Each structure stands twice: as C-alpha cells, then as structure tokens.
C-alpha positions in Angstrom: 104.2 103.4 84.8 101.8 106.6 84.7 100.0 106.7 81.4 99.0 109.9 79.9 95.5 110.3 78.6 92.7 113.3 78.3 90.5 113.3 80.8 88.7 116.4 79.3 87.9 116.7 75.2 90.0 120.0 75.0 93.0 118.6 77.0 95.6 119.1 74.4 98.0 118.8 76.9 96.9 115.0 77.6 97.3 114.2 73.7 100.7 115.9 73.5 102.0 113.8 76.5 100.5 110.7 74.8 102.2 111.4 71.7 105.7 111.7 73.8 104.9 108.5 75.5 104.1 106.6 72.6 107.6 107.4 71.2 109.6 105.9 74.1 106.7 103.0 74.9 104.8 102.1 71.8 103.2 98.6 73.5 102.7 100.7 76.5 100.3 103.2 74.9 98.7 101.4 72.7 95.9 101.3 75.0 95.4 104.8 75.2 95.5 105.4 71.3 93.1 102.6 71.0 90.7 104.4 73.4 91.2 107.9 72.1 90.6 106.5 68.5 87.2 105.1 69.8 86.3 108.3 71.7 86.6 109.9 68.0 84.3 107.3 66.5 81.6 107.6 69.5 81.6 111.5 68.8 81.1 110.9 65.0 78.1 108.7 65.8 76.9 111.1 68.2 76.9 113.9 65.8 75.5 111.9 63.1 72.4 111.0 65.4 72.3 114.6 66.1 71.6 115.3 62.5 69.3 113.0 61.7 66.6 114.1 64.3 63.7 116.2 63.6 65.5 119.5 63.8 65.6 122.0 66.5 63.4 122.7 69.3 61.8 126.2 69.9 64.1 127.7 72.0 67.3 126.3 70.4 69.9 129.0 69.7 73.5 129.3 68.7 74.7 129.0 72.4 72.8 126.0 73.2 74.1 124.3 70.0 77.7 125.0 71.3 76.8 123.5 74.8 75.5 121.0 73.5 78.5 119.8 71.6 80.8 120.6 74.4 78.6 117.7 76.4 78.7 115.1 73.4 82.2 115.3 73.1 83.0 115.3 76.8 80.4 112.3 76.9 82.0 110.1 74.3 85.5 110.9 75.9 83.9 109.3 79.1 81.9 106.3 77.3 85.7 105.5 75.7 87.3 105.7 79.3 84.7 103.4 80.6 83.5 100.3 78.9 83.3 101.6 75.7 81.8 99.9 72.9 84.4 97.3 72.2 86.5 99.1 69.3 89.5 99.7 71.5 90.1 95.9 72.0 89.6 95.3 68.4 92.4 98.0 67.7 94.6 96.6 70.2 94.2 93.0 68.4 94.9 94.7 65.1 98.1 96.3 66.9 99.0 93.0 68.6 98.6 94.4 71.8 95.9 91.9 73.0 97.2 88.9 71.7 100.6 89.7 73.7 99.0 90.0 76.7 96.8 86.6 76.4 100.0 85.0 76.0 101.8 85.9 79.1 101.2 83.1 81.5 99.8 84.3 85.2 102.7 82.7 87.3 101.8 84.4 90.4 100.5 82.1 93.5 98.0 84.5 94.1 96.5 83.2 90.5 97.0 79.7 91.7 95.1 80.0 95.0 92.1 81.6 92.8 92.4 78.7 90.6 93.9 75.6 92.1 92.5 72.9 89.4 93.9 75.0 86.7 97.0 74.7 87.2 100.4 74.4 86.1 102.0 72.6 83.6 102.5 75.4 81.5 103.6 77.9 84.6 105.8 75.2 86.1 107.4 74.0 82.7 108.4 77.9 82.3 109.7 78.4 85.6 112.0 75.3 84.8 113.5 77.2 81.9 113.8 80.5 83.4 117.0 81.4 84.9 118.0 80.6 88.5 118.7 84.2 89.7 115.4 85.3 87.6 113.0 82.7 88.8 110.6 84.0 91.8 111.0 80.9 93.9 112.7 77.9 93.2 113.1 74.7 95.3 116.3 73.4 96.0 115.6 69.7 94.3 114.6 69.1 90.5 110.7 70.0 90.7 109.3 71.5 87.3 106.1 69.7 87.0 103.3 68.1 89.5 104.6 64.8 88.5 108.4 65.5 89.8 106.7 67.5 92.8 104.7 64.2 93.9 107.7 61.8 92.9 110.6 64.3 94.8 108.2 64.3 98.0 106.4 61.3 98.4 108.9 59.5 100.9 108.9 62.5 103.3 105.1 63.2 102.6 104.3 59.2 103.2 106.1 59.2 106.6 104.5 62.3 107.8 101.3 61.1 106.5 101.4 57.6 108.3 102.2 59.7 111.5 99.0 61.5 111.0 97.2 58.8 109.8 96.3 60.4 106.6 96.4 59.6 102.7 99.8 60.4 101.7 98.3 62.6 98.9 96.2 64.6 101.1 99.4 66.2 102.5 101.1 66.4 99.2 97.9 68.2 97.9 98.1 70.8 100.7 101.9 71.4 100.3 100.9 72.0 96.4 98.4 74.4 97.2 100.4 76.3 99.5 103.8 76.3 97.3 101.8 76.4 93.5 103.4 72.5 93.1 106.7 73.5 94.5 106.9 76.5 92.2 106.6 79.4 94.8 108.7 77.8 98.0 109.6 81.0 99.9 113.3 81.8 99.9 115.4 82.3 103.0 117.5 85.3 104.0 120.7 83.7 102.0 118.6 83.5 98.7 118.2 79.4 99.3 114.8 77.8 99.6 113.0 78.0 103.0 111.8 74.3 102.1 108.5 75.9 104.0 105.8 73.5 102.3 103.0 74.5 104.8 103.1 78.5 105.3 103.9 78.0 108.7 104.8 81.2 110.8 107.7 81.8 112.8 105.7 83.1 116.4 107.6 83.2 119.5 107.4 79.3 120.3 109.8 79.0 117.2 113.9 79.5 117.7 115.1 78.3 114.1 116.1 80.6 111.0 113.0 82.6 109.7 112.3 84.7 106.4 109.8 87.6 106.0 107.6 87.3 103.4 104.5 89.1 102.0 101.4 87.1 102.3 97.7 87.3 101.8 95.0 87.0 104.5 91.4 87.2 104.8 90.0 89.7 107.3 86.1 89.8 107.3 86.1 88.2 103.7 88.5 91.0 102.3 91.8 89.9 101.1 94.8 91.8 102.3 98.6 91.9 102.3 100.6 91.3 105.2 104.4 91.1 105.9 104.8 88.0 108.2 107.6 86.0 109.2 107.8 82.2 108.2 109.8 79.3 109.4 113.1 77.8 107.2 113.9 74.3 107.2 117.4 72.6 106.1 115.1 70.4 103.7 111.8 69.3 102.5 111.8 66.3 105.1 112.2 68.7 108.3 109.2 70.6 106.8 107.1 67.6 106.9 108.2 66.6 110.3 107.7 69.9 111.9 104.3 70.1 110.2 103.3 67.0 112.3 105.0 68.4 115.2 103.4 71.7 115.1 100.0 70.3 114.8 100.3 67.6 117.8 101.9 70.3 120.0 99.0 72.5 119.3 95.9 72.0 121.3 93.7 73.9 118.7 94.2 71.1 116.3 93.0 68.2 118.3 89.6 67.9 116.5 91.5 67.4 113.3 93.8 65.3 114.3 90.6 63.1 115.3 89.5 63.4 111.9 92.1 62.4 109.8 90.3 59.1 108.6 88.5 61.2 106.5 90.7 64.1 104.7 87.9 66.2 103.5 86.8 66.4 107.2 90.3 66.6 108.5 90.8 70.1 106.2 87.7 71.3 107.2 88.6 71.1 111.2 92.1 72.5 110.1 90.8 75.2 108.7 87.6 75.8 111.2 90.5 75.5 114.2 92.4 78.7 112.1 95.3 77.1 110.0 94.4 79.6 107.5 92.1 82.6 106.9 91.3 81.7 103.3 87.1 80.7 104.2 87.7 78.1 101.0 90.9 76.8 102.4 89.5 73.1 103.0 87.5 73.1 99.6 90.9 74.2 97.7 93.0 71.3 98.7 90.5 68.7 98.2 90.1 69.8 94.6 93.6 69.9 94.4 93.7 66.4 95.8 90.8 64.9 93.5 92.1 67.1 90.7 93.9 65.7 87.3 97.1 67.0 88.2 97.3 64.9 91.4 95.8 61.9 89.6 98.3 61.7 86.7 101.1 62.3 88.9 100.2 59.3 91.3 99.5 57.2 88.0 103.1 58.0 86.9 104.4 57.4 90.1 103.0 53.9 90.4 103.9 53.2 87.2 107.5 54.1 88.0 107.4 51.8 91.2 105.9 48.7 89.2 108.7 49.2 86.6 111.3 49.3 89.1 109.9 45.9 91.5 109.7 44.4 87.9 113.5 45.2 87.2 114.7 44.0 90.5 112.8 40.9 90.0 114.0 40.1 86.8 117.6 40.9 88.2 117.2 38.4 90.8 
C-alpha cells in the first residue's frame, strides 16, 4: 500500500492525499498523521529556541530570516521522517496502533529461523485455530505444538536416527528448524502437504514429485530469496527414509556420517559439506535440540510411554 506524506514543508498536495487516505484507511495512515504532528511540534520548538537567542546578527535581514524559517521548517519535517523525538510513537500508542502491531504474532518461517529458541506455542496454537484454507502450511497430521510434533514423528525419526547412529531428538530438532515445528511444511502442487521435513531439493537425481517454493539462501553472508524445486513425499515416514538415503548416497556427507556419535559435530560437518548455506545452521539446530520446547516435549513423551506401559501391565 502506498502511503501519502509530505516530503517538503510546503507540499500541501501530500497533506491532501493523506487526508483522503485517512478516510479510507484510518489505521494505515495513523503513523503518517503522528509524524506530521511531531513535525509541527518540532517546528514550534525550533521557533521558540530562535526567539530565545540573543537577537539577530549584524548582517541579518528580512530575506535571511525568511530563508532561515524555510530551513527550520524543512529540518523539522526531515527529523520527524527519520527517527524523530519519540512523540510519534506515543501518539500511535494513544491511537491504539502500536498496541495492535505488538499483538500481531510474527508467524513467518523467517522469524523462526532468526530466533529458533523463541518459538512457537503461541504461533502454532494460532495456526491450529486458523481455517485450513487460510493456514500457510498445515501438515497432514494433527501437529499444533512442539509436543505433538515430537509425539507424531518420533517413530519415523527414531528409525532414521538408528540408521544413522544419531540421537532421535537430533533429527527432530533439524526437522523442527526446517519447518517451524511442523507449522511451515511446504505444500505440494495439489495443495496437500509435501511432507518435506528437511528441505531437500529436487535436483536431476530426483524422479519423484516436486514443488517450487521460495527459499532463503546465504550468498557471501547476504540473505537472498530464490525459488527452488523441492522433493515431495507421500508421508513423513518417506521424508525420514529419503533423508537417510540422501546422505548415504552423497559422498560429500561422508565426514558428517562419521561423526554421528556427537550430534553437534555431525551438524557442523553437515553444514561444512554444504547441506545449508546459513552459516549458523548447525548452531541453530543444537539450540533447538537443547531448548526448553524440545525438553518439554521429550518429558511429555516419556510420561506418556510410562503411562502406557503401566496401563498394559495393570491389564495383564
């Protein structure tokens, strides 16, 4: 949405456009209105400081005062368009705009990648309440929290982890980072889940279905957006099995597979081999693996298993 504003203090057309836009979108123009008000306040401050000075200089004239006034007014507008004095923010708070912005959850996968340990319960709970047609990327099984993510995927993850010699929670942590605890699994062409938990791309070696998706890549420490083709699977079990096959059939990951006794070293070797372009990829996975969400989910799973075993024992 284009937002009207005045770039010059005498640009009344910008103010007129702002008034017109305010009639149609009050919330969207509140920020610009607050900045315009702050600009007027700064003008008053500058004018008062000028008047409190020791008087005009020897070479002052009506013309120089006129130019100075123009400069002061333009300066005040420029300051308000930059960081300002903080008054615009206070005005937005009074109008209720700032609070509305703060209460809107940031549910993007980019935000999760930037702060993987500050996850999710609020985000995935909100996603679970959303309509299926409106949700961005909903998994095909009932996953709406880190706990349900771990519980639903544990059997397939455990089988793949044993094949690699890794702790099961290590693979779950990588899948959680790639998909935001299952809340952002890519959709296939027919609108269903791609079940791609590890972001494996569909290159010339892949003969199955694929989906084109926007992704973030690091190029010389700069994040760029690209559209790439990714593999799609019929189930999450297939995704885990293909992850194991993908690593074992690719010689570049030999060193990583030789360090599976230490999950931290494994992910570092995986990153060094080019599995991901994010320079902090391994560190982020380890933070997820050791984070409170994973520990809570694991404790809940252990409790459920103990309860199941106890129930079966009592039944016998």
